[in-house]
C-alpha positions in Angstrom: 129.6 116.1 76.9 127.3 114.2 79.3 126.3 115.6 82.6 127.1 113.6 85.8 124.3 111.6 87.4 122.9 113.0 90.6 124.0 111.2 93.7 122.4 107.8 93.7 119.7 107.3 96.4 117.7 104.1 96.1 115.7 104.9 99.2 114.4 108.1 97.6 113.4 106.3 94.4 111.7 103.4 96.3 109.9 105.9 98.6 108.5 107.9 95.6 107.3 104.7 94.0 105.6 103.6 97.3 104.0 107.1 97.9 102.2 106.7 94.6 101.2 103.1 95.1 103.3 101.7 92.2 103.2 97.9 92.0 106.6 96.5 91.1 109.2 93.9 91.6 112.8 95.1 92.3 115.3 93.5 90.0 118.9 94.1 89.0 121.9 94.8 91.2 120.0 96.2 94.1 117.9 93.1 94.3 121.0 90.9 94.1 122.7 92.9 96.9 119.6 92.5 99.1 120.1 88.7 98.7 123.7 89.1 99.8 125.5 89.3 96.5 128.7 91.4 96.5 127.8 93.0 93.2 127.9 96.8 93.2 125.3 98.9 91.3 124.6 102.6 90.8 121.1 102.4 89.5 117.7 101.0 90.6 115.8 98.6 88.3 112.2 97.5 88.6 109.7 95.5 86.6 106.3 97.2 87.1 102.8 95.7 86.9 101.6 96.5 83.3 98.1 97.6 84.3 97.1 101.1 83.0 96.5 102.5 86.5 100.0 101.4 87.6 101.5 103.3 84.7 99.6 106.4 85.8 101.1 105.9 89.3 104.6 105.5 87.8 104.1 108.7 85.9 103.3 110.6 89.1 106.4 109.1 90.9 108.6 110.0 87.9 107.3 113.5 88.0 108.1 113.8 91.7 111.6 112.4 90.9 112.1 114.9 88.0 112.8 112.0 85.6 114.5 112.5 82.3 115.6 110.1 79.6 119.2 108.9 80.2 121.2 109.2 77.0 124.9 109.1 76.2 124.7 112.9 75.7 123.1 113.4 79.1 119.5 113.6 80.4 116.8 114.7 78.0 113.4 115.9 79.1 110.4 114.0 77.8 106.6 114.1 78.4 106.0 111.7 81.3 102.7 110.0 80.5 101.4 106.6 81.6 100.2 105.5 78.1 103.6 106.4 76.6 105.4 104.5 79.3 103.2 101.5 78.8 104.1 101.5 75.1 107.8 101.0 75.7 109.7 97.9 76.7 112.4 99.5 78.8 113.1 103.1 80.0 116.5 104.2 81.2 116.0 107.3 83.3 118.0 109.9 85.2 116.2 111.3 88.2 116.9 113.7 91.0 117.8 110.6 93.0 120.0 109.0 90.4 119.7 106.4 87.7 116.5 104.4 87.5 115.4 101.8 84.9 111.9 100.5 84.2 112.1 97.1 82.4 108.7 95.8 81.5 109.8 92.3 80.5 113.3 91.4 81.6 115.2 88.9 79.5 114.1 85.3 80.3 110.9 86.3 82.0 107.3 87.2 81.2 107.4 90.3 83.3 105.8 91.3 86.5 103.3 88.5 87.0 106.0 85.9 86.3 108.5 87.5 88.7 105.9 88.2 91.4 105.3 84.4 91.8 108.7 83.8 93.5 109.6 87.4 94.7 110.4 87.8 98.3 109.1 90.7 100.5 111.8 92.7 102.3 111.4 95.6 104.7 113.9 98.1 103.3 112.8 101.0 105.5 110.8 102.8 102.8 107.3 102.3 104.2 105.7 99.1 102.9 107.7 95.9 102.3 109.3 95.7 98.8 108.9 92.8 96.5 112.4 91.7 95.4 113.0 89.2 92.6 114.2 85.8 93.8 117.9 85.1 93.3 117.0 82.2 90.9 115.0 84.7 88.8 117.9 87.2 88.9 120.2 84.4 87.6 117.7 83.5 84.9 117.5 87.1 83.7 121.3 87.4 83.6 121.7 84.1 81.7 119.0 85.2 79.1 120.3 88.7 78.6 123.8 87.2 77.9 125.5 90.7 77.8 129.1 90.7 78.9 128.3 92.5 82.2 125.5 89.9 82.9 127.8 87.0 82.2 130.5 88.6 84.4 127.9 88.8 87.3 126.8 85.2 87.1 129.6 83.6 89.2 128.9 85.9 92.1 125.1 85.3 91.9 125.5 81.6 91.7 127.9 81.6 94.7 125.5 83.7 96.7 122.7 81.1 95.9 125.0 78.3 97.0 125.8 80.0 100.3 122.0 80.6 100.9 121.2 77.0 100.1 124.0 75.7 102.4 122.8 78.0 105.2 119.2 76.8 104.8 120.3 73.2 104.8 122.2 73.7 108.0 119.3 75.5 109.6 116.9 72.7 108.7 119.3 69.9 109.7 
């Protein structure tokens, strides 16, 4: 029987990442909601810079967050190590602040450098501004992943993009 996740606290996860100087782009449902999407999420997803020093910083943040692997049977302890993290493509984690996923190369992208090009900085009240994947990139990821939950999210994301574009056109006109 799996154990329940700790209460979800995106601010605590983002704060830990920033305290350790982790370079990342925020993706997933939290990024979509920042852009105004009505989608609900209960985890935080990031794409980190793949530089070795950044994985060491991620390891330090994960240690602070008491990270464990998230499995169907419940959280499992694992050795948190930068080299090991760099060797994976995605990590689904349970932390003291809730569910947290590291996705090195989200579907339809080439990873951090690709997403960073069009990411938008937002002040989320966690210290430094946070790079958030653009809505167009979020749509691109969902289309490429093509999982049922991603396909289901696409209409809301596309509608959010349309609302933003309409607002921008009104503001410029």
